[in-house]
ROLO-716742 format. One record per residue (C-alpha): x, y, z. Coordinates in Angstrom, 1 decimal. Layout:
{xx=X; yy=Y; zz=Z}
...
This chain:
{xx=-0.1; yy=0.1; zz=0.2}
{xx=1.4; yy=3.1; zz=-0.7}
{xx=1.6; yy=6.4; zz=1.3}
{xx=-0.9; yy=8.1; zz=-0.3}
{xx=-3.7; yy=5.4; zz=-0.6}
{xx=-3.1; yy=4.3; zz=3.1}
{xx=-3.4; yy=8.5; zz=3.8}
{xx=-6.6; yy=8.3; zz=2.3}
{xx=-7.9; yy=5.3; zz=3.4}
{xx=-7.3; yy=7.1; zz=7.1}
{xx=-9.2; yy=10.7; zz=5.8}
{xx=-12.2; yy=8.2; zz=4.8}
{xx=-11.8; yy=6.5; zz=8.2}
{xx=-12.4; yy=9.8; zz=10.1}
{xx=-14.9; yy=11.4; zz=7.9}
{xx=-17.5; yy=8.1; zz=7.5}
{xx=-17.9; yy=7.9; zz=11.3}
{xx=-21.8; yy=8.0; zz=10.6}
{xx=-24.2; yy=10.1; zz=13.0}
{xx=-22.7; yy=10.7; zz=15.5}
{xx=-26.2; yy=12.9; zz=17.4}
{xx=-28.8; yy=10.3; zz=15.8}
{xx=-31.5; yy=9.2; zz=18.4}
{xx=-33.9; yy=6.2; zz=18.3}
{xx=-37.2; yy=7.5; zz=17.5}
{xx=-38.0; yy=5.4; zz=21.2}
{xx=-35.8; yy=7.8; zz=22.7}
{xx=-37.6; yy=10.4; zz=21.5}
{xx=-40.4; yy=12.3; zz=22.6}
{xx=-42.9; yy=12.7; zz=19.7}
{xx=-46.1; yy=14.9; zz=20.5}
{xx=-48.6; yy=15.3; zz=17.9}
{xx=-51.3; yy=16.9; zz=19.9}
{xx=-50.8; yy=19.7; zz=22.7}
{xx=-54.3; yy=21.1; zz=24.5}
{xx=-55.0; yy=23.4; zz=27.4}
{xx=-58.2; yy=23.8; zz=29.5}
{xx=-58.6; yy=24.8; zz=32.9}
{xx=-57.9; yy=23.4; zz=36.4}
{xx=-58.9; yy=23.3; zz=40.2}
{xx=-56.9; yy=26.0; zz=42.2}
{xx=-56.8; yy=28.2; zz=39.5}
{xx=-54.2; yy=26.3; zz=37.4}
{xx=-53.9; yy=24.9; zz=33.8}
{xx=-54.0; yy=21.7; zz=32.6}
{xx=-52.3; yy=20.3; zz=29.4}
{xx=-52.0; yy=17.3; zz=27.6}
{xx=-49.1; yy=16.1; zz=25.6}
{xx=-50.4; yy=13.6; zz=22.6}
{xx=-47.1; yy=11.5; zz=22.6}
{xx=-46.3; yy=8.9; zz=19.7}
{xx=-45.9; yy=5.3; zz=21.4}
{xx=-43.8; yy=3.7; zz=18.3}
{xx=-44.1; yy=0.1; zz=18.7}
{xx=-47.9; yy=0.1; zz=18.8}
{xx=-47.5; yy=2.1; zz=15.6}
{xx=-49.1; yy=-1.1; zz=12.8}
{xx=-47.5; yy=-1.9; zz=9.7}
{xx=-48.6; yy=-3.2; zz=6.3}
{xx=-47.5; yy=-6.8; zz=7.7}
{xx=-48.6; yy=-6.7; zz=11.3}
{xx=-52.1; yy=-4.5; zz=11.1}
{xx=-53.4; yy=-5.9; zz=14.4}
{xx=-53.4; yy=-3.0; zz=17.0}
{xx=-52.7; yy=-4.7; zz=20.1}
{xx=-52.6; yy=-0.7; zz=22.1}
{xx=-53.5; yy=3.2; zz=21.4}
{xx=-51.0; yy=4.0; zz=19.1}
{xx=-50.8; yy=7.6; zz=21.6}
{xx=-50.1; yy=7.8; zz=25.3}
{xx=-51.4; yy=11.7; zz=26.8}
{xx=-49.7; yy=12.9; zz=29.6}
{xx=-51.2; yy=15.5; zz=31.7}
{xx=-49.9; yy=18.0; zz=33.9}
{xx=-51.4; yy=21.2; zz=35.5}
{xx=-49.8; yy=24.7; zz=36.5}
{xx=-49.8; yy=28.5; zz=35.9}
{xx=-47.5; yy=28.1; zz=32.5}
{xx=-46.6; yy=26.3; zz=30.3}
{xx=-42.8; yy=25.9; zz=30.2}
{xx=-43.5; yy=24.7; zz=33.5}
{xx=-46.0; yy=22.1; zz=32.3}
{xx=-43.6; yy=21.3; zz=29.7}
{xx=-41.2; yy=20.9; zz=32.3}
{xx=-43.0; yy=19.2; zz=34.4}
{xx=-43.7; yy=16.4; zz=31.7}
{xx=-39.9; yy=15.1; zz=32.5}
{xx=-41.6; yy=13.6; zz=35.6}
{xx=-43.2; yy=10.9; zz=34.4}
{xx=-40.9; yy=10.4; zz=30.7}
{xx=-38.3; yy=10.2; zz=30.7}
{xx=-38.2; yy=11.2; zz=26.7}
{xx=-39.2; yy=14.9; zz=26.2}
{xx=-41.8; yy=16.2; zz=24.4}
{xx=-40.6; yy=17.5; zz=20.9}
{xx=-43.0; yy=19.4; zz=18.9}
{xx=-41.6; yy=19.4; zz=15.5}
{xx=-44.3; yy=17.2; zz=14.4}
{xx=-46.6; yy=19.2; zz=15.7}
{xx=-49.9; yy=18.5; zz=14.0}
{xx=-52.5; yy=20.7; zz=16.2}
{xx=-53.5; yy=22.9; zz=19.8}
{xx=-56.8; yy=22.8; zz=21.4}
{xx=-58.2; yy=25.6; zz=23.3}
{xx=-61.2; yy=24.9; zz=26.1}
{xx=-63.8; yy=27.6; zz=25.5}
{xx=-63.8; yy=27.6; zz=29.4}
{xx=-60.2; yy=28.3; zz=29.1}
{xx=-60.2; yy=31.0; zz=26.9}
{xx=-62.9; yy=33.0; zz=28.6}
{xx=-60.7; yy=33.3; zz=31.9}
{xx=-56.7; yy=34.1; zz=29.9}
{xx=-56.0; yy=36.2; zz=27.1}
{xx=-54.7; yy=34.2; zz=23.9}
{xx=-52.1; yy=36.5; zz=23.4}
{xx=-50.2; yy=35.8; zz=26.7}
{xx=-51.6; yy=31.6; zz=25.7}
{xx=-49.8; yy=31.8; zz=22.7}
{xx=-46.6; yy=33.6; zz=23.7}
{xx=-45.0; yy=30.7; zz=24.1}
{xx=-45.9; yy=28.9; zz=20.5}
{xx=-43.7; yy=32.2; zz=19.1}
{xx=-41.0; yy=32.4; zz=20.5}
{xx=-39.6; yy=28.8; zz=20.5}
{xx=-38.2; yy=27.7; zz=17.2}
{xx=-39.5; yy=23.9; zz=17.4}
{xx=-43.3; yy=25.3; zz=17.9}
{xx=-43.9; yy=26.1; zz=13.8}
{xx=-46.1; yy=29.9; zz=13.0}
{xx=-48.1; yy=27.0; zz=10.3}
{xx=-49.7; yy=24.6; zz=13.3}
{xx=-53.2; yy=24.6; zz=12.8}
{xx=-55.6; yy=26.2; zz=16.4}
{xx=-59.1; yy=24.3; zz=17.4}
{xx=-61.8; yy=25.3; zz=20.2}
{xx=-63.8; yy=23.5; zz=21.8}
{xx=-67.3; yy=23.5; zz=24.6}
{xx=-66.3; yy=19.7; zz=25.3}
{xx=-63.7; yy=19.0; zz=28.5}
{xx=-60.2; yy=18.6; zz=25.7}
{xx=-59.8; yy=14.9; zz=27.3}
{xx=-62.6; yy=14.2; zz=26.4}
{xx=-61.5; yy=14.6; zz=22.6}
{xx=-57.6; yy=13.9; zz=23.2}
{xx=-59.4; yy=10.4; zz=24.9}
{xx=-61.6; yy=9.1; zz=21.7}
{xx=-60.8; yy=6.4; zz=19.5}
{xx=-60.8; yy=7.8; zz=16.0}
{xx=-61.4; yy=4.8; zz=13.3}
{xx=-59.6; yy=6.9; zz=10.5}
{xx=-56.9; yy=8.6; zz=12.2}
{xx=-54.4; yy=6.5; zz=14.5}
{xx=-54.5; yy=9.7; zz=16.9}
{xx=-57.4; yy=12.2; zz=17.8}
{xx=-54.8; yy=15.4; zz=17.1}
{xx=-54.0; yy=14.1; zz=13.5}
{xx=-57.5; yy=13.5; zz=13.1}
{xx=-58.5; yy=17.1; zz=14.2}
{xx=-57.1; yy=18.5; zz=11.8}
{xx=-57.3; yy=16.3; zz=8.7}
{xx=-61.3; yy=17.1; zz=9.4}
{xx=-60.6; yy=20.7; zz=9.4}
{xx=-58.7; yy=20.2; zz=5.1}
{xx=-63.1; yy=19.4; zz=3.9}
{xx=-63.9; yy=22.9; zz=4.2}
{xx=-63.9; yy=22.8; zz=0.4}
{xx=-66.4; yy=20.1; zz=0.3}
{xx=-68.4; yy=21.5; zz=2.7}
{xx=-69.6; yy=25.1; zz=3.7}
{xx=-69.9; yy=24.8; zz=7.2}
{xx=-66.5; yy=24.1; zz=7.9}
{xx=-63.9; yy=27.0; zz=7.7}
{xx=-61.3; yy=27.2; zz=7.2}
{xx=-57.6; yy=26.3; zz=9.0}
{xx=-56.2; yy=29.3; zz=11.4}
{xx=-52.8; yy=28.7; zz=11.6}
{xx=-50.8; yy=29.4; zz=14.6}
{xx=-49.3; yy=31.9; zz=12.6}
{xx=-53.1; yy=34.0; zz=12.1}
{xx=-53.7; yy=34.0; zz=14.9}
{xx=-50.4; yy=36.0; zz=16.3}
{xx=-51.2; yy=38.4; zz=13.6}
{xx=-55.0; yy=39.1; zz=14.2}
{xx=-53.8; yy=39.1; zz=18.0}
{xx=-51.3; yy=42.2; zz=16.7}
{xx=-54.0; yy=44.0; zz=14.6}
{xx=-56.6; yy=43.8; zz=18.0}
{xx=-59.0; yy=42.3; zz=15.1}
{xx=-61.3; yy=39.8; zz=16.5}
{xx=-62.1; yy=36.2; zz=14.5}
{xx=-63.2; yy=32.7; zz=14.7}
{xx=-61.0; yy=29.7; zz=15.9}
{xx=-63.2; yy=25.9; zz=14.2}
{xx=-64.3; yy=24.0; zz=16.4}
{xx=-64.6; yy=20.6; zz=17.5}
{xx=-66.9; yy=18.7; zz=19.5}
{xx=-67.6; yy=14.7; zz=20.7}
{xx=-70.9; yy=13.2; zz=19.1}
{xx=-71.4; yy=10.1; zz=19.1}
{xx=-68.5; yy=8.9; zz=20.3}
{xx=-67.0; yy=11.2; zz=17.2}
{xx=-65.0; yy=13.8; zz=16.7}
{xx=-66.7; yy=16.8; zz=14.4}
{xx=-65.5; yy=19.8; zz=12.9}
{xx=-68.4; yy=21.7; zz=14.9}
{xx=-69.0; yy=25.3; zz=14.7}
{xx=-66.5; yy=28.2; zz=16.0}
{xx=-65.5; yy=30.5; zz=19.1}
{xx=-65.5; yy=34.4; zz=18.0}
{xx=-62.0; yy=36.0; zz=20.3}
{xx=-62.5; yy=39.3; zz=20.8}
{xx=-60.1; yy=41.6; zz=19.3}
{xx=-60.8; yy=44.1; zz=22.2}
{xx=-59.4; yy=41.3; zz=25.0}
{xx=-58.1; yy=38.7; zz=23.7}
{xx=-60.8; yy=36.1; zz=24.9}
{xx=-63.3; yy=33.9; zz=23.9}
{xx=-66.9; yy=35.4; zz=23.4}
{xx=-69.1; yy=33.3; zz=21.6}
{xx=-70.0; yy=30.8; zz=20.1}
{xx=-71.5; yy=30.3; zz=15.9}
{xx=-72.9; yy=27.0; zz=15.8}
{xx=-72.8; yy=24.8; zz=13.0}
{xx=-76.0; yy=25.2; zz=11.7}
{xx=-74.9; yy=29.2; zz=10.8}
{xx=-71.4; yy=29.1; zz=9.4}
{xx=-72.3; yy=29.4; zz=5.6}
{xx=-73.1; yy=32.6; zz=6.2}
{xx=-69.2; yy=33.8; zz=7.5}
{xx=-67.8; yy=31.8; zz=4.8}
{xx=-69.8; yy=33.7; zz=1.7}
{xx=-67.9; yy=36.7; zz=4.1}
{xx=-65.1; yy=35.8; zz=3.8}
{xx=-65.6; yy=35.5; zz=-0.6}
{xx=-63.6; yy=31.5; zz=0.4}
{xx=-66.5; yy=29.6; zz=-0.8}
{xx=-64.9; yy=27.0; zz=-2.9}
{xx=-67.6; yy=24.5; zz=-3.0}
{xx=-70.7; yy=22.5; zz=-0.9}
{xx=-74.3; yy=22.9; zz=-1.7}
{xx=-77.8; yy=24.7; zz=-1.3}
{xx=-80.8; yy=22.2; zz=0.0}
{xx=-83.8; yy=23.8; zz=-0.9}
{xx=-87.1; yy=22.0; zz=1.0}
{xx=-90.7; yy=22.1; zz=-0.2}
{xx=-91.3; yy=24.9; zz=2.6}
{xx=-88.7; yy=27.2; zz=-0.1}
{xx=-90.1; yy=25.5; zz=-3.3}
{xx=-93.1; yy=24.4; zz=-4.7}
{xx=-92.6; yy=21.8; zz=-6.9}
{xx=-90.8; yy=20.1; zz=-4.6}
{xx=-86.8; yy=20.2; zz=-3.0}
{xx=-83.7; yy=20.3; zz=-4.7}
{xx=-80.4; yy=20.7; zz=-3.8}
{xx=-78.1; yy=22.7; zz=-5.8}
{xx=-74.8; yy=21.6; zz=-5.7}
{xx=-72.5; yy=24.8; zz=-5.3}
{xx=-69.7; yy=25.1; zz=-8.3}
{xx=-68.0; yy=28.0; zz=-6.9}
{xx=-68.3; yy=32.5; zz=-5.0}
{xx=-67.4; yy=35.0; zz=-5.6}
{xx=-68.6; yy=38.2; zz=-2.9}
{xx=-68.0; yy=41.9; zz=-3.7}
{xx=-68.0; yy=44.2; zz=-0.9}
{xx=-68.0; yy=48.1; zz=-1.5}
{xx=-68.5; yy=51.2; zz=1.0}
{xx=-70.2; yy=54.5; zz=1.0}
{xx=-69.9; yy=57.3; zz=2.8}
{xx=-72.7; yy=59.8; zz=2.7}
{xx=-73.7; yy=62.6; zz=4.8}
{xx=-71.8; yy=61.7; zz=7.6}
{xx=-73.1; yy=57.8; zz=7.4}
{xx=-70.9; yy=54.7; zz=6.8}
{xx=-73.3; yy=52.0; zz=4.4}
{xx=-71.6; yy=49.2; zz=2.7}
{xx=-73.2; yy=46.7; zz=0.1}
{xx=-71.7; yy=43.2; zz=-0.3}
{xx=-72.8; yy=40.9; zz=-3.6}
{xx=-72.7; yy=37.6; zz=-3.7}
{xx=-72.5; yy=35.6; zz=-7.7}
{xx=-73.2; yy=31.8; zz=-7.0}
{xx=-72.8; yy=29.3; zz=-10.0}
{xx=-74.3; yy=26.2; zz=-9.3}
{xx=-75.5; yy=23.3; zz=-11.1}
{xx=-78.4; yy=21.2; zz=-10.1}
{xx=-77.7; yy=18.2; zz=-8.0}
{xx=-80.8; yy=16.8; zz=-7.0}
{xx=-84.8; yy=17.0; zz=-8.0}
{xx=-87.0; yy=16.0; zz=-5.5}
{xx=-89.8; yy=17.2; zz=-7.5}
{xx=-90.8; yy=14.5; zz=-10.2}
{xx=-93.0; yy=17.1; zz=-12.0}
{xx=-90.7; yy=19.6; zz=-12.6}
{xx=-89.8; yy=19.8; zz=-16.8}
{xx=-86.1; yy=21.2; zz=-16.7}
{xx=-86.6; yy=21.8; zz=-21.0}
{xx=-89.5; yy=24.4; zz=-19.6}
{xx=-88.4; yy=27.8; zz=-19.8}
{xx=-87.8; yy=29.4; zz=-17.1}
{xx=-87.8; yy=26.3; zz=-15.2}
{xx=-85.7; yy=27.3; zz=-12.6}
{xx=-87.3; yy=31.2; zz=-11.9}
{xx=-88.3; yy=29.4; zz=-8.4}
{xx=-85.5; yy=28.0; zz=-7.5}
{xx=-83.7; yy=31.1; zz=-8.3}
{xx=-85.5; yy=33.3; zz=-6.3}
{xx=-85.4; yy=30.3; zz=-3.0}
{xx=-81.7; yy=29.8; zz=-3.4}
{xx=-81.2; yy=34.6; zz=-3.4}
{xx=-83.2; yy=34.5; zz=0.0}
{xx=-81.5; yy=31.4; zz=1.4}
{xx=-78.0; yy=32.8; zz=0.8}
{xx=-78.8; yy=36.2; zz=2.1}
{xx=-80.7; yy=34.7; zz=5.1}
{xx=-77.6; yy=33.2; zz=5.6}
{xx=-75.6; yy=35.9; zz=5.3}
{xx=-78.0; yy=38.4; zz=7.5}
{xx=-78.1; yy=36.1; zz=10.3}
{xx=-74.2; yy=36.0; zz=10.2}
{xx=-74.0; yy=40.1; zz=10.5}
{xx=-76.8; yy=40.2; zz=13.5}
{xx=-74.3; yy=37.6; zz=15.8}
{xx=-71.6; yy=40.3; zz=14.7}
{xx=-73.3; yy=43.8; zz=15.1}
{xx=-76.3; yy=43.4; zz=17.8}
{xx=-75.1; yy=40.2; zz=19.7}
{xx=-71.7; yy=39.7; zz=20.0}
{xx=-70.7; yy=43.7; zz=19.0}
{xx=-67.2; yy=42.6; zz=17.0}
{xx=-66.3; yy=42.5; zz=13.5}
{xx=-64.9; yy=38.7; zz=13.8}
{xx=-66.4; yy=38.7; zz=10.1}
{xx=-63.8; yy=41.2; zz=9.1}
{xx=-65.4; yy=43.6; zz=7.5}
{xx=-63.1; yy=46.5; zz=8.7}
{xx=-60.6; yy=45.3; zz=5.6}
{xx=-63.2; yy=47.0; zz=3.0}
{xx=-63.9; yy=49.8; zz=5.0}
{xx=-59.6; yy=50.9; zz=5.1}
{xx=-59.4; yy=50.5; zz=1.0}
{xx=-62.6; yy=51.3; zz=-0.2}
{xx=-62.0; yy=55.2; zz=2.7}
{xx=-58.5; yy=55.1; zz=3.4}
{xx=-59.4; yy=58.7; zz=4.2}
{xx=-62.3; yy=58.0; zz=6.7}
{xx=-60.6; yy=54.5; zz=7.8}
{xx=-57.8; yy=56.7; zz=9.5}
{xx=-59.8; yy=59.3; zz=10.8}
{xx=-61.6; yy=56.6; zz=12.8}
{xx=-60.2; yy=53.5; zz=12.6}
{xx=-60.2; yy=53.2; zz=17.0}
{xx=-63.1; yy=53.8; zz=17.0}
{xx=-64.4; yy=50.8; zz=14.4}
{xx=-65.5; yy=48.7; zz=17.5}
{xx=-68.7; yy=51.4; zz=18.3}
{xx=-69.1; yy=51.6; zz=14.3}
{xx=-69.0; yy=48.8; zz=13.3}
{xx=-73.1; yy=47.9; zz=14.9}
{xx=-74.3; yy=50.6; zz=13.6}
{xx=-73.5; yy=50.0; zz=10.0}
{xx=-76.4; yy=49.4; zz=7.1}
{xx=-75.2; yy=47.1; zz=4.8}
{xx=-77.2; yy=45.4; zz=2.4}
{xx=-77.0; yy=42.1; zz=1.2}
{xx=-77.8; yy=40.9; zz=-3.0}
{xx=-77.5; yy=37.2; zz=-3.7}
{xx=-77.3; yy=35.8; zz=-7.0}
{xx=-77.6; yy=32.7; zz=-8.0}
{xx=-77.0; yy=31.0; zz=-11.0}
{xx=-78.4; yy=27.2; zz=-11.9}
{xx=-75.8; yy=26.5; zz=-15.3}
{xx=-76.5; yy=23.2; zz=-15.8}
{xx=-79.3; yy=20.2; zz=-14.4}
{xx=-76.3; yy=16.8; zz=-14.8}
{xx=-77.1; yy=14.2; zz=-17.8}
{xx=-80.9; yy=13.2; zz=-17.9}
{xx=-83.2; yy=14.1; zz=-16.6}
{xx=-87.4; yy=12.0; zz=-16.1}
{xx=-89.3; yy=14.5; zz=-18.0}
{xx=-87.0; yy=14.6; zz=-20.9}
{xx=-89.3; yy=12.4; zz=-23.9}
């Protein structure tokens, strides 16, 4: 062996020593979900949902003898304190780089300011700003102890449910830690997607409203009223409209939503601010229970369109009633349109917006277009 070859061999032995700082996955405390609630004696409750690698079924062995996750609970007055308390129960320190969801209880957010509760998540490098946040009226243990049918972990099931917003307009879009931090810094009210345990299953269920003034929970938007928010946020991508026999004499129909576009205008006249919301919705006839309806007859859709227009207008006005009269807070973010269309007025009155918003007259107009009626019709001859 030449001296040159020997030197190369020594260098290779030094450089190819392997990953000296790696850790076995069983030694890493991977946390997929984090939940916060109230506890006794003015303390908070924290649940860290840990992965149990040895209990995750593989393709070769799909049998599952034990739960693939472990919930570790701790109580304290600060989040940092509760995280460190995990070391009293586990030799695996929590690792949050794979966190999938954070769940708050309404009871906790009635008592504590959200701006204080997320301070650690913004500061710590392990917490990604893209982690989605949720809220529940149930005790958080109830949801985090569930046994999901489609996912191995409740914390992942929560995240997956929230990604169906383009299929059902009662689901709000995801709210991330980053989004929430921005709203709080701007002192804007907003909603957090809600979750609930219903008949033993985790389900997407409405949303909780957070006040821009107090950074605390102030009210709940029920599931059946959520659709109006989606039109005001202008993020309707799909879903459907059900028009019952009360709305249409010829029988119920279901219109499949193909797309929607909401336009906002703001006027200032005689010292008064007013707004208009015009919503155009493109649909197709998805299901027809009116067996005598002839879709080949001119004007067949007039009654359906009228009922559909009113259906959407009622949904939007219901949310505006909650925002302006019941909660008196702009969680539908109409202030952004005042800032865009009336910048001088906004710069002069933005500090008074919470007092002005409940008094604004808002006109809502919907225009539903029915583009087609499917591939066949029973009346076709």
